[in-house]
Wavefront OBJ file of the C-alpha trace (Angstrom):
o trace
v 6.508 29.984 25.049
v 6.753 28.864 21.418
v 8.693 25.684 20.870
v 11.978 26.226 19.025
v 11.945 24.382 15.667
v 14.807 22.030 14.962
v 16.424 21.697 11.562
v 18.932 19.467 9.828
v 20.649 19.515 6.453
v 19.951 16.713 3.991
v 21.859 16.019 0.785
v 21.510 13.872 -2.321
v 24.963 13.342 -3.827
v 25.097 11.883 -7.333
v 27.903 11.453 -9.797
v 27.087 14.775 -11.485
v 25.219 17.024 -9.037
v 25.179 17.602 -5.283
v 21.767 18.654 -3.953
v 21.352 20.171 -0.494
v 18.346 21.295 1.513
v 17.341 22.324 4.999
v 14.675 20.078 6.550
v 12.385 20.845 9.482
v 12.474 17.810 11.750
v 8.860 18.229 12.951
v 7.238 18.359 9.494
v 10.028 17.074 7.194
v 9.355 20.108 4.985
v 12.284 21.102 2.770
v 13.481 24.599 1.957
v 16.640 26.470 0.952
v 17.334 23.914 -1.776
v 20.565 24.335 -3.731
v 22.105 22.250 -6.512
v 25.812 22.383 -7.354
v 27.909 20.539 -9.959
v 30.130 18.099 -8.077
v 33.005 19.091 -10.364
v 33.006 22.581 -8.794
v 34.373 21.218 -5.495
v 37.445 19.246 -4.501
v 35.513 17.288 -1.866
v 32.063 16.674 -0.431
v 33.115 18.531 2.724
v 33.906 21.593 0.602
v 30.498 21.419 -1.106
v 28.662 21.073 2.224
v 30.621 23.936 3.797
v 29.851 26.124 0.774
v 26.136 25.349 1.094
v 26.107 26.184 4.798
v 27.864 29.478 4.221
v 25.844 30.470 1.165
v 22.533 29.709 2.881
v 23.677 31.036 6.279
v 23.128 27.661 7.941
v 26.455 27.275 9.727
v 24.586 26.833 13.020
v 23.018 23.537 11.850
v 25.197 20.649 13.012
v 23.068 17.623 12.055
v 23.491 16.321 8.502
v 22.166 13.298 6.582
v 23.679 12.410 3.222
v 22.464 9.968 0.568
v 25.330 9.222 -1.812
v 25.675 7.249 -5.046
v 27.967 4.440 -3.915
v 28.074 1.570 -1.420
v 28.330 2.667 2.214
v 29.719 -0.264 4.197
v 31.828 1.445 6.817
v 33.689 4.622 7.645
v 35.508 4.974 4.318
v 33.272 6.063 1.436
v 34.400 6.086 -2.199
v 32.021 7.267 -4.936
v 31.472 4.931 -7.892
v 31.138 7.490 -10.692
v 33.065 10.459 -9.269
v 36.410 10.978 -7.543
v 35.177 12.038 -4.093
v 36.217 9.790 -1.210
v 36.208 10.493 2.506
v 36.108 9.169 6.048
v 32.736 9.781 7.692
v 34.316 10.257 11.121
v 37.011 12.605 9.815
v 34.478 14.692 7.899
v 32.247 14.948 10.951
v 35.153 16.208 13.049
v 36.395 18.531 10.292
v 32.998 20.264 9.993
v 32.257 20.086 13.741
v 28.953 18.258 13.207
v 26.929 16.664 16.006
v 25.539 14.070 13.599
v 26.675 12.910 10.155
v 24.551 10.091 8.735
v 25.710 8.711 5.379
v 23.802 6.065 3.409
v 23.552 4.728 -0.130
v 21.341 6.977 -2.232
v 18.922 4.262 -3.338
v 18.630 2.963 0.202
v 17.290 6.430 0.962
v 14.993 6.343 -2.080
v 13.614 2.948 -1.027
v 12.882 4.244 2.477
v 10.805 7.049 0.934
v 8.471 4.747 -1.030
v 5.805 4.150 1.680
v 5.514 7.909 2.224
v 4.708 8.750 -1.407
v 1.240 10.163 -2.008
v -0.825 9.082 -5.007
v -0.220 12.389 -6.785
v 3.533 11.817 -6.487
v 3.398 8.596 -8.536
v 2.480 7.676 -12.104
v 1.325 4.083 -12.574
v 2.610 2.083 -15.529
v 0.891 -1.245 -16.122
v -2.472 -2.624 -15.171
v -2.095 -4.085 -11.696
v -2.162 -1.924 -8.547
v 0.508 -2.250 -5.882
v -0.391 -4.432 -2.893
v 0.095 -2.808 0.500
v 2.521 -4.525 2.864
v 4.383 -6.445 0.146
v 8.034 -6.115 -0.962
v 8.944 -3.201 -3.215
v 11.822 -2.479 -5.566
v 13.195 0.759 -6.938
v 15.653 1.495 -9.727
v 16.745 4.723 -11.300
v 19.016 5.896 -14.076
v 21.122 9.019 -13.791
v 24.909 9.242 -13.911
v 24.715 5.549 -12.979
v 21.980 2.997 -12.235
v 20.756 2.709 -8.656
v 18.841 -0.302 -7.314
v 17.327 -1.205 -3.938
v 14.493 -3.211 -2.358
v 12.184 -2.536 0.583
v 10.965 -5.507 2.620
v 8.058 -5.465 5.112
v 9.079 -6.679 8.578
v 6.275 -6.716 11.175
v 4.766 -3.225 10.958
v 7.882 -1.609 9.486
v 9.972 -1.783 6.312
v 13.606 -2.842 6.000
v 15.635 -1.360 3.108
v 17.938 -3.736 1.261
v 20.728 -1.824 -0.461
v 22.459 -3.425 -3.400
v 24.555 -2.844 -6.475
v 22.162 -4.379 -8.991
v 23.258 -1.878 -11.620
v 26.513 -3.831 -11.948
v 25.183 -7.345 -12.584
v 25.366 -8.889 -16.074
v 23.154 -7.317 -18.726
v 21.198 -9.915 -20.718
v 20.616 -9.039 -24.410
v 17.387 -10.454 -25.861
v 17.566 -9.955 -29.645
v 19.950 -9.320 -32.542
v 20.097 -5.570 -31.973
v 20.857 -5.994 -28.299
v 23.519 -8.606 -28.985
v 25.171 -6.075 -31.310
v 25.056 -3.440 -28.567
v 26.475 -5.960 -26.094
v 29.428 -6.723 -28.388
v 30.096 -3.025 -28.961
v 30.146 -2.309 -25.235
v 32.107 -5.462 -24.388
v 34.835 -4.399 -26.805
v 35.109 -1.113 -24.917
v 34.530 -2.142 -21.301
v 34.833 -5.929 -21.050
v 32.010 -6.565 -18.585
v 28.649 -5.174 -19.719
v 26.307 -4.316 -16.868
v 22.849 -2.697 -17.033
v 24.483 0.571 -15.935
v 26.437 0.624 -19.205
v 23.078 1.255 -20.949
v 20.793 2.602 -18.234
v 22.481 5.877 -17.368
v 23.317 9.159 -19.064
v 26.550 7.734 -20.529
v 24.583 4.560 -21.311
v 22.034 6.403 -23.460
v 24.931 7.987 -25.342
v 26.492 4.529 -25.814
v 23.194 3.107 -27.109
v 22.955 5.936 -29.641
v 26.450 5.266 -30.960
v 25.932 1.487 -31.024
v 22.672 1.823 -32.961
v 24.398 4.120 -35.463
v 26.985 1.378 -36.025
v 24.265 -1.302 -36.161
v 22.426 0.654 -38.853
v 25.726 1.482 -40.596
v 25.207 5.205 -40.155
v 27.921 7.801 -39.537
v 26.666 10.089 -36.774
v 28.565 12.440 -34.460
v 28.344 11.733 -30.759
v 25.516 13.460 -28.883
v 25.066 14.081 -25.182
v 22.264 12.295 -23.340
v 20.402 15.599 -23.108
v 20.648 16.157 -26.864
v 19.485 12.617 -27.589
v 16.497 13.126 -25.309
v 15.582 16.443 -26.908
v 15.723 14.982 -30.417
v 13.657 11.978 -29.347
v 10.998 14.122 -27.659
v 10.700 16.441 -30.666
v 10.726 13.471 -33.082
v 13.473 15.232 -35.026
v 15.889 12.290 -35.181
v 14.835 8.685 -35.764
v 18.117 7.360 -34.358
v 17.708 9.315 -31.126
v 14.166 8.035 -30.738
v 15.346 4.468 -31.383
v 18.015 4.926 -28.695
v 15.395 6.016 -26.162
v 13.163 3.101 -27.149
v 16.056 0.697 -26.569
v 16.799 2.408 -23.259
v 13.214 1.833 -22.117
v 13.154 -1.773 -23.334
v 16.293 -2.533 -21.326
v 14.988 -0.642 -18.301
v 11.796 -2.706 -18.393
v 13.788 -5.918 -18.579
v 15.857 -5.017 -15.514
v 12.732 -3.860 -13.648
v 11.087 -7.201 -14.413
v 14.108 -9.077 -13.061
v 13.890 -7.063 -9.828
v 10.198 -7.875 -9.538
v 10.849 -11.598 -9.925
v 13.797 -11.662 -7.531
v 11.776 -10.774 -4.423
v 8.151 -11.012 -5.649
v 7.677 -7.269 -5.393
v 3.873 -7.128 -5.348
v 4.258 -3.816 -3.532
v 5.434 -2.333 -6.806
v 8.539 -1.644 -8.834
v 9.300 2.071 -8.727
v 11.362 4.009 -11.269
v 13.309 6.993 -9.955
v 16.424 8.802 -11.166
v 16.961 11.891 -13.270
v 16.474 10.517 -16.791
v 13.034 8.885 -16.922
v 11.034 11.936 -15.714
v 12.546 13.968 -18.581
v 11.645 11.277 -21.137
v 8.298 10.319 -19.613
v 6.203 11.200 -22.723
v 7.970 8.403 -24.633
v 7.479 5.734 -21.982
v 3.922 4.728 -22.927
v 4.841 3.915 -26.535
v 7.933 1.920 -25.569
v 8.549 -1.734 -24.716
v 9.179 -0.889 -21.066
v 5.954 -2.616 -20.121
v 4.327 -5.366 -22.145
v 0.881 -6.675 -21.096
v 0.737 -10.425 -20.590
l 1 2 3 4 5 6 7 8 9 10 11 12 13 14 15 16 17 18 19 20 21 22 23 24 25 26 27 28 29 30 31 32 33 34 35 36 37 38 39 40 41 42 43 44 45 46 47 48 49 50 51 52 53 54 55 56 57 58 59 60 61 62 63 64 65 66 67 68 69 70 71 72 73 74 75 76 77 78 79 80 81 82 83 84 85 86 87 88 89 90 91 92 93 94 95 96 97 98 99 100 101 102 103 104 105 106 107 108 109 110 111 112 113 114 115 116 117 118 119 120 121 122 123 124 125 126 127 128 129 130 131 132 133 134 135 136 137 138 139 140 141 142 143 144 145 146 147 148 149 150 151 152 153 154 155 156 157 158 159 160 161 162 163 164 165 166 167 168 169 170 171 172 173 174 175 176 177 178 179 180 181 182 183 184 185 186 187 188 189 190 191 192 193 194 195 196 197 198 199 200 201 202 203 204 205 206 207 208 209 210 211 212 213 214 215 216 217 218 219 220 221 222 223 224 225 226 227 228 229 230 231 232 233 234 235 236 237 238 239 240 241 242 243 244 245 246 247 248 249 250 251 252 253 254 255 256 257 258 259 260 261 262 263 264 265 266 267 268 269 270 271 272 273 274 275 276 277 278 279 280 281 282 283 284 285
């Protein structure tokens, strides 16, 4: 008799989009992927129920969710969106056998040892050392950060909120950006620059720094102009984005001696990857 395959539902919940998929527990293969704007739903439970009904997966009662906020107990409150919920109450509401909720970059960190060579692009000259600490950061709606530490023959993820530490400007242009953002927000963290809204803020700050009157652009528009080389200010904004991203990545590397590599994830960098090599993200020593 053929063995009955078991499935679960996995989700990646960011501040803008909610991504769902079915996963086969024997192979970890994903299918029936769906992406929804978070703004289309009043709650995460509503989004999950919609996915189950749309994909005809209401019989699956085991769910794992990676979400863009700290997860320190039963009550979960998103950092860059209004969703908040009790894990226990949501599990009972949806009649789930299992509901596992973790920080999104904790989940990303746990994936690092499983990445194949063709799933990575190396930046810099030194290869990663197997069995050493790793770090990961990624810009999207916000800035996620985590570490992965080897313990015996396993790895231990270290979640954190490194996107909200102090941002350290390094030159006159960056000090100008810092003052512009401080006037608006008070505390200036790396997330204020290294995110979709952050790229938009960099663009506006550089326009002011260069004494140029420019209308606001979305992060997507800035990226498109930079990639097509049709706007010098947009390209300068992306270059500043990468310089700041490299600075934060270097701080993460120094914090825990991450000879296992510093990995860049998130939704923004893959779209702007052609501009990474010519940026100050990585400077040879």
